[in-house]
N, C-alpha and C positions, 0 to 999 in steps of 0.2 A: 309851588303849593300856595293856595289862596290864604290870605290873611284870615278871612272869615271862618274857613274850615279850621285852621289852626287854633284860633281862639275858642271856638266852640267845642273842639275835641279836647283841648287842655282843660277847659272848665268842667267838662263832664266827667273827667277823671279826677281832677283835684277837688272838686266840689259837686259831687252827684246830687246831693240834697238840693243845693241851690239851683242847679241846672234843671233838674226835672220838676221842681216846684214852679219854676219859671214857665217850663213847657206846659204845665198842668193849667196855666191860665187860659190856654186856648180851648178848654173844655167847660162846658156849664155843669156845675156841681150842685146837688141838693144840700150836701154838707161838704164845704171846701176843705181840702186837705191841709192840715197844718204840718204833717210829717210826710216826707216823700217815701222813706224806706225804713222798715224795721226788719231785723234779721229774722225774727220769728214769724212775723205776720205778712211780710212781703210789701208791695208797693202801695202807697197811698192808704195805709190800713185804717185810718180814722175818717175816711171820706165815704160819701154816697153820691150815686148818679143814676141816670138811665141812658144806656147807650143809644136806643132808638130816639129818645128825645134829642140827643146830640146830633144824630145822623139825619133827622127829618124834621121834628116839630120846631126846634129852635130856629131854623131857617125861614119857616113859615111865620113865626112869631116876629122875626126881624124884617118882615116886609118883602121876603123873596119867594113868596108862594108861587109866583108865575114863572120863576126861573126853571130851566130845564135840570131835572134831577136824574132821570133814567132814560136812555134810549136803547130800545130792543130792536136789533137788526138780525133777521133770520133769512139768510139767502136760501136755506133749505125749504122754507114755507113761503118764500116771497113776501115777507112781512116786515114792516118798519112801524114801530109805535113809540111815541114820546110821552113821557109823563113829567109834568111839572112837580115841584116840591109839594104844592097843595093837593095835587091828585095822587102823589105817592102816600102823603099823610092819610088821606081818606082810605086808600086801598089797604095800607098796613093796619090802620086802627080797626077797620072792619074785619080783616083777617084775624087780628088779636082777639076781636069780640067773638069771632067764630070759635077760636080755640078755647077762650075762657068759658063759653057756654057748654063746652064739652068737658070742663073740669080742670083745664090746665091752669096751674097757679105757679107762683114763684118757686123756683127750685125743681119743678117737674122737668123731665126730659121729653123731647119731641124728636123723633127720627124723621128726617126729610130725605126722600129718595125720589128725586125729580130731575127733570131736564133743564136746559138752559132757557127758561122762560120767565116772564116778569112775576109770576105767582111764587116761584122759588124764592126770589128776592123779598117779596111781601112776607112770605112765611118765616124766613130767617129774622127779619126785622120785628115781625109780630111777636115771636118768641122773646126777643130782647125787650120789647115793650112791656111784656108781661113779667119779666124776670125769670122766664123759663130757660132751660138750657137746650139749645138745639144741637143736633148731631146729624150733619149732612152726610149721606152716603152717596157716592158717585152713581148716578142713575145707570142702570144696566149692569151693575156688579151682580156677580153670580149669587144665587140664593143662599148657599152655605156661608158666604162671606157676610151677607146682610144679616143672616140669623145670628152669627158671632156677635155682631155689633148690637143687635137687639138685646141679646142675653146680657151683655155687658152694661149697656146704658140703661136697660129696663125702662124704656119710654112709656108714657101714658097714651100717647097717639102715635100713629105713623101717617105721614102725609105722602101721597104719591100721585103720579099722573098716569093716564092710560098708556102713554108710550113716550119715547124719545126718538130723536133722529140723528143717527151716526153717518155723516156723509150722505150717502144716497139710500141708506138702509133704515127702515123703521123698526125700532126695537120695542116689543111689548113689555111693559113694566109689571102689569098686574099679575101675570103668572108667576113671574119671579118673586113678587111680594107674597103671593099665596104659598108658594113653595117654602119660602124663608120662614113664614109664620107656622108652617107645618113642622119644620125642623127646630124652631126655637122653643126653649123651655118657658121663657117669659111671653106672656100673651098680652097684646095691646088691648085697650078698651074699644078703640075704633080705628079704622082705616079710612081716612079722608081722601077721596079720589077726585082728581080733576080729569074730566073727559076731554081729550083732544080730538078735533073732527077727523084727523087722518086715520085714527085707529080707536075705536071705543071699546072699553073693557066690560066684562060681566061683573056684576055686584054680587057679593056673597052675604045673604041674610041681613040681620040687624047689625052686624059688625061693620059693614061698608056703608059709608055716607057719601052723598054727592056734594062736592065741593061747591058748585055753582048754586045749587039750592040753598045750602046752608049759609053761604056768603050773602046772598040776597036777603035772607031773613034775619040778619044779625046786626045789632047796634054797635057803633065803634066802641073800643075800650081805651081807657086812658093809660098813660105811662105809670109803671110801678118802680119806685125807687129801690135800688139794691146797694149792698155794700160794695165798694170798689174792688174787694177781694172775692166777691161772689163770682161763680163761673158764668161766663157768657155762653161758651160752646164747648163741645167735645168734638175733636177731629181724629179720626182713627187713621193710623199708619200701619203699614204691614210690619208685623214683628218678625224677628229672626226665627222665632220658634214656631211661627204659623198662627200665633195668637195676636190679634191686632192690638196696638197700643193706643189708647185713648188720650191724646194730648189735650189738656184742659187750658183754656184762655180765660183770664180773669177780666172783668169789665173795665176797671179803672186804668190799669197799665195798658191795656189794649188801646183804649181811646186816645190816651196821651201820646204813646209811641207812634200810632199811625197818623195822627194829626201832624205830629212833628216831621214825620218822614215825608209826607206829601209836600209840605212847605220847603223842606231843606234838602231833600234828595231829588224829587221829581220836578220841583217848581210849579206845583199845582195849587191853585186857591179858587176862591168862590167864582163861578162862571166859566172856568176852564173846563175843557173836555178831556177826560183821561180814559184811555182804553187799555185794560189788561186782557189779552187774548188768552184766557185761561178758561177753567170750569169752576163753577162754585163748589164742586165736590173736593177741590184741592185747596191748599192754603193760600195760594195766590188769589183764587177766587174769593175766599172768605175776606182776606185783608184788602185787596186791591180792585175787586169788582163791587163788592157789596158794601164794605165799611169805610175804608179810608177816603175815598173820593167824596162820599156823602158827608163825612164828619167835617170836611172843610168847605162844604157847600158847592162842590164842583159838579159837573155832569159826568156820570158814568155809562159806559157802554157795555151792554150786554149782548154777546154775539153767539148766534146758534149756527155754527158752520165750521168749516175747515180751511187751512190755509191754501190748500189745492183741492180742486174737484167740486167746489161749491160756488161757482161753477168752474172757475179756473185759477191759475196762479196769481191773478191780479186782484183776487177778492179782498185781501187785506189793504191794498193801496186804494182800491175803490171805496172801501168803508172808511178809511182814514180821511180821504178827500171829502166824501159826502157829508160827514158829520163834523168837520172842523176839528179833528183831534190834535191836541197840543203835544201831548207825550203818549208814547206807545210803548207797551210792555209785552213781550212775547218770549217764547223759548227758542234757544239756538236751533233746535230741531225743526221749528216751523220755517225758519229762514233757510235752512238746508233743503227742506222740501220745496220751497218756492224756487230756489236757485236750480235744483234738479230739473224742475219743469220749464224754467225760463232763464237758462244760464246767462243771457246777455241782458236781462232785466228790461226787455222790450215793453212789457206791460207796465212796468213801473214808469218808464220814460213816457209812455202814451197817457197814462192816468194822472201822474203827478202825486204829490204828497200834501197839497193844500196848506194848511196851517202848522203842519208837524214841525217840532223843533228838536226833538230827541227820541231816540230808540233805546229802550233798555232791555237787556237779555238776562234771564236767569232760568234755573230748573235743570239744566245740563251744562257741563262745561262748554264754554264758547271758545272753539278753536280759533287761532289767529286768522285762518284763511277765510272762515265765514265772517268774522268781524270786519276783515279788510274788504270783502266783497259788499257787505251791507253799507259800509261807510262810503265805499267808492260810488256805488249805484245811487244811494240816497242823498249824498252830499251833507249828511247830518252826523253829529256825534252819535256813535253806537256804543253804549256803555254796558259792559258786563258787570253784574253784581251778584252777590252770593248770600243765601241765607237758607233756612231749613224750616220744615213744619214746626219743629219744636220752638224755634225762635219767633216765627210770626211776622217778621219784618226784616229788611236788609240789615246785615252785619258787616259786610265788606262792599264798598262801592266807591265810585267817584261822586261826591256830593255835588252834582250838577248845579243845583240851585244855590250853592254857596260859592260858586265861581271856581270849584275845584276841577280843572279841565285835564288834570294829568291821567293819562291812560297808557297802559302798556299790554300789547297783545299777549294773551295767555294768563293775565292777571285779572282778578275781579276788583282790584283797587286797593284801598286803604280802610282801616277800621273805621266804621261809622261811630260818631260820638255815642259814648255809653258802653262800647264794647272794648275789651282789652285782650288782645290775641298774644299767644305764644306758640312756638313749634318745639315740641319736646321729642327726645329720643325714647326708645323703649324703656330706659332707666329712669325716665321722668326728668332728666336734666336737659335745659335748653340746648339746642343745637345751634351751630352757627349760621350766618347768612348764606343763602343758596343750598343749605343742606336740607334734605327731605326728612320729615318726621310727622309726629301726630299734631295736627292743628287743634288747639284747645283754646277756651275762652275762660278768663278768670272769673270766678264767683264773687259777688252775686251777678247774675245776669241781669241786664237793664230791664225796665218795664216793657211790657208786651210779650215777653218770653214766658214760656210754660213754667208753672211752679209745682206741678204734680202730673201724674198720669192717673186717669180715672180708675179707681178700684185697684191701683197698682203703685202705691208709694215706694215699694222696694225697687221696682223697676226704674223709677225716677231717680232714686238715690244711687243706683248702679251707674248712671251716666255721669256721676260726680266722684265715683269711688276709684277709678283707675289711677288718676292723678290728683293727689290731695289739693284742694282749692281750685280745681278747674272742672269745667264742663267739657267732656270729651265729645267733639263733633262727629267722630267716626270717619273723618276725612283726613287724607295725607296731603302734605304740601310743604311749601317753604316760603320764607321771606327773603326777598333779594336785597342787595346792598342798598337800594334806594328806598326800601320800606314797602315796596309793593307785595301784597300777599298773593301767592299762587296756589290754588286749590287744584291738585292733580288727580283726584279721584278718591274713592273710598280707600280706607286703610287696607282692605283685603285686595285692592287693585295694585298695591306695591308688591311686586313679585321678586322672588329670590332665585336668580339664575346662577347656579354654581357658586354660590356665596356672594353674588353681586346684587345689591338692592337696585331694581329698575322700576321706573314709573311707566305703567301702561298708558297713562295720560300723556306723557311726553312722547311716546311712540305714536299715539293717535294724532298728536299735533304734526308730526313728520308725515304720516300717511295721508292726512287730510289736505296737506299742502300740495299734493300732486294735483295737477289741473284736471285729470280725468275723474277724480274721486268726489262724489257728492257728499258722502258722509261715511263714517267708519267706526269700528270698535276694536279695541285690542284687549285680549284676556290673557291670563296666565293659565296654562294647562299643566296638569302633572306629567312628570317626566322621570322615568326610573333612574336615568343617569344624572341629570342636572337639578332634579328636585322640581323645577318648573321651567317651562318654556313659553315664549310669547307666541300668541296666534292672532292674526289679523283678519278681519272681516270688512270688505270695502263695497259700497254701492257706487256703481259707475253712473256718471252723468248721461243724460240723454244725448245721443249722437256720438259720444266718445268711444274710442276703440278699447274693447275688453278682451283679455286673453292672456296667454302666457307672457308676452312681452311686457305687459303692465304688471304682472306678478313679479317678474324679474326686476323691473324698475323700482318697485315699492321695496323689495328686499335690499336692493342696492342703496336706496335712499336712506333707509333706517341704518343699515350697516355704516354708511358714509358719515352720518351725523352722530351716531352713538358708539361706533366702533364694533368690532366683531363680538364683543361680550353680549350685545343685544340678541344675537342668535335668532332673529327672526327668519324662519324658513317656511312656515305654513301661512300662506295668504289665501283667503277664499273670496272670490268676487261673487257677490250675492244679490239677489233682487231687491231685498229689504232687510232692515235690522229689526229684530223683535223689540217692541217698545210698549211701555204703559200708554194708557190714554193721555196722560199728561206729558208724554214726550220722552220719558226717561228710557234709555237703552237697557235692556235686561241682561247686563253683563254677567251677573251671578248665575243667571240661568244659562247663559251661553257656556260658561265655565263648567258647570255641572254636566251639560250635554257633551262637551268636548272630552270630559273625563269618563264618559260612558255611563253616567248615572241615569236612572229612571227619573223623569222630571214631570211634575204636575203642571198643567197649564195655569198660569197665574190668573186670578180673576181680574187683574188690572190690565191685562194684555190688550192691545188695540186690535190686533188681527191675529187670531189663533192659527190661521193657516200658515203664516210665516214661520211659526215654531215648528210645524210639521215638516217643513222643508229642511230645517236644521236637524230635526231627528233622522230624516232620510240621509242627510249628509254624513252623520256620525253613526248611523246604524243603531240609534237609541230608541227606547220605547217610552211611551207616555205611562207614568204610574197611574194617573188618573186625569182625564180632561175635565177641567172646571170651567172652561170659558163660557 
């Protein structure tokens, strides 16, 4: 354990006031914080700032206007564009002026429904510049889901583009926007439309305005200071009731936590190139494409493409080498997709990794086999870490930049300074080392984490009600005897087989270790005799033998490592796993299909056709297709 990590973690727990006030020195304040935390008012309650100023203007003022701020690389359109900090400042200020001319003021909400293009980044930063609250909705989301978010956020404007590109497919956005506004009770004053040359959209009367025309005719707008506790954005996650949850991120704690994380977890500072291969519609995109790299004066990479197929399984390595990426952040599912197409990493060997120093994984549990493959083929540290939309930045990690090199396959690492973890049983009592239970974080959560849900304070309080004094993560896991935290899956992925509590994540780890398996999922299906039984789905690597011998080998492997209590008998070899566009496997959907339930097609699904194959497998029907 590195001394630097030990010191910082100990200080963050013993003296959070002093620790976070010191971290706040890395941010420019209109009113400097005298207090770090107040139980009633939150983080930096007496301070004021502007997040856009911190991400853009202060770097220009410091003489770094010519330094690279944003690189847009789009293999799907064959486009690469670079923006200096001065050019980014001009684009953002004029975008803010365009919004201000349409009546957007501090506290107003703006829904952004756009693809992975520079204008999306400009729009987010422009809202921050004005003190407005942006709510980015993943481009291509179904109209009913967009309508729900419009009704909840009640935006003054909706910003969109004529289309997005998903792999090789062009997705028309404007018909989805028109349908959503027809469904929504709340009506926006205007839709601001960016026409993309690959597919232009029809305009509707006085409501729709042309982005390019308004941008050219607009003067730049200055930064507006806001209270540190004022909201910066609302980011919706899918709720268990079908109603989306609007996670609210506040300006001050967000800026401080993200800037601290870049320096101390990822080892990124001014002039470094950082790439988070996510989408701005997800929390990773908010935190580590748009805000965190710019807050520290680094260069951020905006990538419009996929890990495979745009054009091949070498596109990530090619992008890393081309732009001199120092630290790379992606999802385990992306690495698995690359491995499936190029199991021997021939493209990686051919292209190389340039200046890359570390690879970070998050978003899905990183199975040890994937970690080992990526580490062996890259020759670099491959670091799993864990956090959630609600948290906004990493909570469990090996703090690479603090010299903490300890890693253990299957674990996301250790608590990040500021976070205090425990594992509790159903009765709320702490469980012992290696024992599985509810992973919880002691309140108050550190800066950067959410402090409420939009229009739903009761929903927020519910996340702290199950275990007094703790935030319930909803994940199950354990802490081993060396202090490594292991996240094994959602609490409903812990299944009870004839009275025995088993982790499907642990079974997945075993199945994934088979050399023929590219990726897998294990769920618990209802069983009249045992209550629940495990069921596995495995995607076979290109060129590997698939068939009954592999099924028998998987069953024997799980039985051999976990014993007969595991009772894994149902193994399905499948073409693909159903996933969200962010790469999360839809395990709950699989579970419901296996139980014979009618299941709607989730609006977040990457490929609806995959789900139809599972319906056929289980003889299930779609309740309603919403893809």
